[in-house]
N, C-alpha and C positions, 0 to 999 in steps of 0.2 A: 427587515432587509438589512444586510451588511454590505459594506463596500471595502474593496481592497484595490491597491494601485499596482500596475505592472511596471517593473523597472526596465531600464535600457536592455538588460540581459534577458528579459522575459520572466523574471522572478516575481513572485507575489507571496503574500502571507495569507493563510487561512485565518480569518478573524477568531479570536479566542472564544467568543460566544458560540460560534459554529463548531469549533474543535470540541468544545466541552459537550455540546448538545448531541453530537454524533460519535463521540468517543475517539477522535483522531489523536494519536500519540506519536511522540518522536520515534522515527524509524519506520512508521507505516508508509505504504506506497499509495499514490493516487493513480487510478487508471482513468484516462480521458477518452471518451467516445464522442465522435462527431456524428450526429444524426443527419439524415438527408434533409430534414427540415431546417437545419442550421443550428439546432439546439445542441448544447454540449452537456453530456452526462458525465459526472465524476463519481467514481466508485472507490471505496477504500479497500485496500488489501492490507491486512494486519502484518506487522513485522514477523517474518517467519522464525527468526531467532527467538523472539518472545514466546512463540507458539511451542517451540521445541524445548526451551529452557525448563529443566526440571522434569521432563518427561522420561528421560532415560537415566538410570543409575549405573550403567555399565562403565566401569573404570577404563575399559579398552576403547571407548568411544572418543575419538580425537576431534579436535576443532575442525579439521578438514572434512571428516565424515559428517559432522553436524552441518557445516557450510554446504556440502554437497546435497544433503537432504533438504536444507532450507531453499537452495536454488531450485531443486526439483519441485518443491511445493509452490514456490513463487511462479515458476513457469506454468504449472498446472492452473493456478489461479488466473494468470494473465490469459492463458489459452481459453479458459472457461468464460472469462469476461468478454473476450473478442468474439466468441461463438454466439453470445447472446444478442449481438448487434443485428 
């Protein structure tokens, strides 16, 4: 069992042992789901930029296009996560 403290602003840290065990990296997103039973489920959504980085070698691909694609992937993941509840 690992313990973390909530700050005044509602911030907390994911303990290093947990981050390492489940592969959370800087830039990843956490999706929080509250079950009817009161349990909280936290799911990891990987950083979409890391997912896209190096996948396309098209020199015409701009940052804005990559960001748009990353946003699209993120919204799809968030929608899928909320549909599982």
